[in-house]
N, C-alpha and C positions, 0 to 999 in steps of 0.2 A: 603386544607391548603397549604400554600407555603412551598416549599422544600428547600429554601435557596440555590438554585443552586446545590443541592446534586445529582440530577438525570441528568447526562450529556449525556446519551445515548438516541438519538432521538426516536428509536423504543420503548424503555421501558418507556420513558416519555409519549408516546401515550397510554400506558396501565394504567395510573394513574386513579383510581376510588375511590369513597367513601368507607369507611370501611364496611358499610352494603352490598354494592354490592360485595365486595370481600368475605364477610362471606357467601353470598348466593351461592358461588362456592364450599362450603364444604357440603357434603351430609351426611344424616344419615348413620351410620355404617362405615364412613371413619376412617382410621387411619391417624392421623396428627402428623408429627414431628415438634415440635415448638422449636424455639430458647429460650435461657434463662438458666442462671446458677447463683444460689444464688442471685436472684433478680436483675441481670444485663443482659441487652441485650435481654430481652423478648419482644414479640410483644405487643403493648399497646392498639391498637384500634380494630383490627379485633376480638380478643377473646371476648371482651365485646359485640360487635355487634352480634357475633355468639351466645353468652350466651342469649341475648335477643331473638334471633330467636328460639333457642332451648326451652327457657321457654315458649314462645307462643305456640309452637308445642305441648309440653308436656301438657300444660294446656288445649289444645283443644282435648286431647286424642290421639294425633299422636306421638308415641314414637320417640324420637330423641336423640341418644347418639353417641359419638365418642370415639375412643381410642386416648389417648394423650401420646406421647413420648416427652421427653425434654432432656436437658443436665443435669440439676439437679432441684433445687427448682426455682420457678418463683415469682409470686406476686398475691395479691388478684384480680387484674384485669384479671388474666388468670386462675390460679388454682381455686381461690375462686369463681369467677363469674361462671365458668363452673360447678363446683361442686354444688354450690347453685341452679343452674338451673336443677340439676339432669342430667347433660349432658355428664358425663364421665363414660364409661363402664369399661375401663382399663387404669391405669396410671403406667408409669415407667419413670426413674429408681429411683428417689428420690423426696420427697416432704416435705414441712414444713408448709403447709397451714392448719390452724385449721379447716376450713370447710371440706377440703378433708380428714383430719385425722378422723374426726367424721364419715364421710361417709364410709371410709375404715373399721373402727372398728365396724360399725353397719352392715357390710356386704352388703352395698349398692353400693360399688365401688370395683372392683378388683384392687389389687396393686401388682406389681412385683418389688421386691426390688433387685437391681442388682448392682454389683461392677461397678463403673462408667467407668473404662477402658474396660469393656467387652461389653458395649452396641453397639458400632459401629460394632464389630465383629459379635455379634448376629444378627444384622440387615443384614449384608452382607451374613451371612450363610443362611438367609432366615428363620431362626428358629422362628422369631417373626411374620412372614407373610409379605404381601406386604405393602408398604408405599404409601398411596394415595396422600397426600398433604404435602408439606413442607411450613410452615409459619414461616418466618425468618426475624428478624430485622437486618438491615444493617445501616451503617452511611453514605453511599453514593454509587453511581454507576458511574463508570468512562465512558469516551467517547467510549471505546471499549467494554463496557458491563461487565467489571470486578466489583465484589462486594466488597466494603470496609467493613470489619467486624465491628461490634459494640463493646460494652464494655464486651462482652463475646463471646467465640467461641463455646465451648461445642461440640455438635455433629452436628453442622450446615453443615460441609463439607459432612458428610454422608447423612443427610436429603436431601440436594440439589441434590446429586448424585442418591439417591434411589427413590425419589418421582416421581410420574407420573405428578403431577401438582405443581407449585411453586407460592406462594404468598409472595411478599416482602413488608415489612414496612420499609420505609426510614425515619429515625428519625433524624431531624435536631437539636434536643436538644443535641445529642451526639457531643462531641468535634470533629471538623474537623481535629484536630491534631492526632486523632487515625490512620489516614492514614499513613501507614508505620510501625506501632507498631506490626503487626501480622506476624506470620510465619506459613503458611498453608502447611503442608507436604502431598504430594500426592503419597508417595512411599509405603504406607502400602498395604499388600495383604494377602490373605488367604493361608494356606499351600496347596500345597508344593512350592508355588511361593514366600513365605515370605523370606525377606532378612534383615540383621541387619540394625537397624535405625542408621544413621551416625551422632549421637550426643554424644559428649564426654565432653561437658562443658555446664552449664545451659544457657550461652549466645549464643551458636551456632545457626545460622540460616540455616535451611536445606530445606526450602520450598519457598513459594511465599508470597507476602504481601496481596494477594487478594483471595477471594473465586471465583470459577468459576461455571457458570451455563449456558447452552445453552439458548439464549433468547427465543426460541420457546417454552420452557417448562414453562416459566413465564407467567401465565395467568392474573395476576393483580399486580399492584404496588399501595401502599397506603402511602401517605405522613403524617407523624406525627411530633409532637414537644412536647414530654412528657418525664418527668424524669424517671429514674430507681427507683426501690424501695430501698431507701437508709435509712437503719435503724440505729439509733444511738447506739453506744456501751456504756454500763454502764461504768462509771469511775472505774478504778481498785480499788477494796476494799482491806482490810487488808488480807483477805484469798487469793485472787488472787496474791497479791504482795509476800506473803510468798511462794506460789507455784512457782512463777517466781524465787524467790531467791534460792530455792532448785535446780531448773533446772540450773541456772547460776553457782551455786557453783559446781554442778556435771560436767558441761562442762569445767570449769576451772581446775577441778581435772583431767579430762581426757586429757586435753592439757599438764598438768604438767607430767603426766605419759607417754606421748608420744603416746597415742592412738588416739588423734585427732590433726590435725595441728592447728596453732594459728588462722588461718582464718576459723577454723571449717570445716564442710562439708556442702553441700547445705541444706538449711532449708525447711521443709514443715510444715505448720500449718493449722489445721482444723479451721473452722469458729466458733467464740464464744468469749464471754467476757474473759474467762480464757486464751485461747490461745493468744488473742489480748494483754492481759496484759503481758504475757511472752515476746512477741515481743517488746513491749514498754520498758520493763525493760532491754532487751538486749542492748538497746541504751545507758544505763548507765554503762555497763560493759566495759572492756578494749579490746573488740574484734574489729577488723578492717577488711575491705575488704571481708565481708561476701557475700554469694550468696544465692539465693533461687530457688528451683525447686519444685513448689507447684501447687495447683489447683486454689487457690484464693488469691488475694492480698487485705488485709484489712488494716485498719487504722495503726496498729502497724508497718506493713511492709512498708507502704508508709512513715511513720516517719523515719524508718531506711534508706530508700533511700534518703530522704531529708537531713538527717544528714551526709550522706556519709558512715555510718557504713555498709550499704548494697550496694555493688557496682552494682549489677543487680539482676533482678528477672524474672523468667519464670513462667507463670501460664496459665490458660484458661479463667479467669474472674476476675473482681473486685467485692468486697463486702465492700463498703465504707459507712461511715456515711455522712449525708448532708454536714458537715463542711469539711470532707476530699474530697468529690466530688468537692466542690468549689475550694479547694486548687489544686486538680489535674487539673481541667479545666483551672485554671489560669496559670498553668505552664506545660501544657501537652506536649509542644514541648520538654522541657528538660527531662521529664520523658520518652518520647518516645524512647530516646536513651538508656535507662536503663531497660526497661520493654519489654518482649516478650510475646505475647498472642498466644497460640497454641490450636489446637483441643484437646479435653480431652482424645482422644485415644493416644495422645503423652504426654500431661502433666501428665497423671496418668499411663503411661505405665510401667509395672513391669520390663521389660528389662532395661529401663533407670533409674528407681529408684534404682535398684540393682547396675547398672554400676557406677552411680554417687556417691553412698554411702550416700543417703539422711538421714538426722536426722529428723525423723517424729514425730510430736507432735499433738496428737488428744485427744478428750474428750471421756467421757463415761457416762453411766447411773449408772452402778455398776461393780465392780470387785470382784472376790472371793479370798479366802485366798491362792489359788494356782496360781493365775495370769490369769484366764480366764476373758474375758471382754464382757459385754453386752452393746452395744451402740445404740440399736434400740427399745427395748421393755420395757414397764413399767409393772412390776409384771408378766412378762413372756408372756403375750398374747396381750397386747395393744400396737400396733406399735406407735412410736412417730414420727420419720421422715424417717429414712432409714439408710443404712450403708454408702451411699455416696462413697467418695473416700478413707475413712480411711483404708479399707481392702487392697486397691491397694498399699498403702504406708507401712502399718504396716507389712505385710508379707514380704516385700522386702527391708525394710530400713536397714541402717547400725546400727542404734539404734532406736528402736520403743518406744516412750514415750506415756503413757496415763495419762492425767492430770484431776483432779477432786477435788472439795471440798469434805471433808470426810463425810458430811451429807447433807441431803436435807429436805425440809418441816420443817424448824426450828428445826432440830435435830431429827425429828420423824423417819427419814429413814437414815440408814447407807449406804453409798456408798460401803463399804467393807462388804461383806456377806460371809457366809460359802460356798454357791454354787450359782452362778448366775442363774437367772430364765430363761435366754435365752443366748446362746453363739453366738457371732459374730466373736470374735477374740480369738482363743484358746491360752492357756498358752505358746504354742510354738512360737507365734508371738508377744509376749509382753516382751519387754526388761526391761522397767523401769516404775514403778507406782509412781505417785507423788500426794500427797495431801498437804494441808497447814501444816500438822503435820510432814511431812518428805518424804523421797525418798527411795524407795526400788529398788536396782539394782538386778534384778533377773537373770542376765546372768550367766550361768554356775552352777546354783543351782538346786538340785533335789527338788521334791515337798515339802517335810516337811521343808526344809530350807527356801523355798520361803514363806511358811505359817508363819513361825516364824517372818520373816522379814516384811512381809506386815502387820501383826497384830501389831508388835512392833513399826513400823515407820509410817504407813499410816492410820490406823484406828483411829477414834476419841476416846479420852480417855474414854468417857462414854460407848463405845461399846467394848473396849479391853477386859474387864473381861468376857463378854459373848462369844466373839470369842475365847478367850483362853480356856475357859471351854469347848466349843464345840470341839476345836482341841484336847485337852488333852483326852477327852472321846472318840473321834474318834481314836486317837492313841492307847488307851488302848484296844479298841474293835477290832482293825484291825489285831492284831497278826502279825505285820511286813509288811502289805500290802503297796504297793507303794504310793497310794494316799488315805489316810484314810478319810472316810466320814461316817456319820450317815445318810443314805439315807432317812430314814423316818422322820428325823428331819431337814435336811438341808434347805428345802424350807419352813419350818414352820415360819421363819422370815417374809416372804412375806405374808403368810396367816394371821399372827398376825396383820400385818399392815392393811390388808383389813378388818379385824374384829374390830380392836380397834383404828386404826388411828396412831399407833406407832409400831415400831419394838421392843421397850422395853417391857419385860414381866411385868405382873402385880406386883406391889410392888417394 
């Protein structure tokens, strides 16, 4: 396939091979570090060729499985294809593929759920074992062999440094204007050699525009011309708009009280329809000259950049709808001056999140009346996607918001429960809980005050009497204990749903 002049290094141009030839260089039992973050910048051709090869081997009775490390979620052509071929032994650090999810929950694939900022350090520590192959998409190769990153950076820097062998996919579908948008920082180190990261504003550039890799490590180059997985966002519904309204009203209140500057503090937003709706609604408020220090740029943030409400954004990847991708590609040169894409060990780094005072907005599966949050497991045991970067931001944010509709499954499930069935973010890392019914500012409140506020402002009215009854009986039976619970009853809500299909009791 033609590379549209993207491979300008003669030595690497001589290593161009078909995808199946590159896939043949990956061996059973290999650990492969693949590019990709929220469906952006993942390899498109070699994983499918590898999945076909694995499927044939497994069908013939010759077991063939690999370990897959990525930046975050990828796409059906990677996660889905390899999982369907029963080709993944271990997956980390985050996934959102339905086939992978089923394999994980059926104990047919091991899954290591890791904070995204920790992955590179774990790899450098050697804790995860050796990395055999790096399979990385780039958007070009310069004359001197430097690699122009693609639409995500993720852990690619670490994969290229750590791997014994490197396979590159050069994707000419990616905009050539990505060249110059990236900032690859090579100054991280393990203790005791660690030094402060010299970044004090989201727009600071502290590294290089290119990824580096010794040409002799690169065993194959594959030319592709294929789009990222660009999933449309649902239009903001009434519930999402009400959640957004509560957030904006709160931010305006904090500005009036002098606790936030008029231009706010750098924004972080998790991926999803609700978070995207909040970003879109920010464009209708009276804020100006906003910045973002986040992991993903999605449609709402691109809209804020287009309108000028957002002056610049730092991230590690895009997660755009097809319409937003077309808009970005049509004006990529302009966006390049206002977007910086970094390795996720920098975009999600706790030191920087704390220093910059990030306003973190993330989603959840359920929150309990004391402010503990479950963002990964359904009914306590079944993993959904993973913690992703929410923990990196929530623990270190200036204000940590968690946003959710108050119910799911048509009202059969309350997102506010007496006790979460799995804890990803403890009450100590949750500042504000927001549903369509209201906002609970939990800062400075002891447990019983938090419970009253969450029930009164965030729970769906249909569930408030049940939650209030639980809380009052727990209070009566606690004899003054700090966090009153009826342990035998607290998780019965989840059991009731599993038995009857609703958290509402009979009658």
